[in-house]
C-alpha positions in Angstrom: 4.6 -4.4 -14.5 7.9 -3.9 -12.7 11.5 -3.3 -15.1 13.7 -5.3 -11.9 15.1 -8.1 -12.2 13.3 -11.5 -10.9 16.5 -11.9 -8.3 15.8 -9.0 -6.3 12.9 -8.8 -3.3 11.1 -6.1 -1.6 14.3 -4.2 0.0 16.5 -1.0 -0.2 18.7 -1.3 -3.9 21.2 1.8 -4.6 22.5 2.6 -8.1 24.4 5.1 -9.9 22.7 7.8 -12.5 24.3 10.4 -14.8 22.6 13.4 -15.5 23.7 15.9 -17.2 27.5 16.0 -16.4 26.7 15.1 -12.4 26.4 12.0 -11.1 23.9 10.9 -8.6 22.9 7.7 -5.9 19.7 6.9 -6.9 18.0 4.9 -4.0 14.6 3.3 -4.1 12.6 0.8 -2.3 11.3 -2.1 -4.6 9.4 -4.6 -4.1 8.0 -8.5 -5.4 6.6 -6.5 -8.5 9.2 -3.8 -8.8 7.3 -1.1 -8.0 10.2 1.7 -6.4 9.0 3.6 -3.0 10.5 5.8 -1.6 12.8 6.9 -4.7 15.7 9.4 -3.5 18.7 10.9 -5.5 21.6 11.6 -3.4 24.8 13.7 -5.3 26.3 15.0 -6.7 29.4 13.8 -6.7 32.2 14.6 -9.2 32.6 11.7 -11.5 31.4 7.9 -11.6 33.8 6.2 -8.9 32.9 8.9 -6.3 29.6 7.7 -6.8 29.6 4.0 -6.9 32.1 4.1 -3.6 28.5 6.2 -2.2 26.1 4.0 -3.5 28.6 0.8 -1.8 28.7 3.1 1.7 24.8 3.2 1.4 24.5 -0.9 0.7 26.7 -2.0 3.2 25.0 0.7 6.1 21.5 -1.2 5.2 22.9 -4.5 4.7 
């Protein structure tokens, strides 16, 4: 069983993740069941806003 919202469809999704004292952008191709494939972690970024900005740039590239 997946953990993604029902509104998500098979597509590339990006989010921000805080690990320790660093921020990362996590990306994954999610299918209709919420299963992730091709998970990627980019970073680290110095703060949350820098990671969010990168996630938005990545989302715009895939749109």
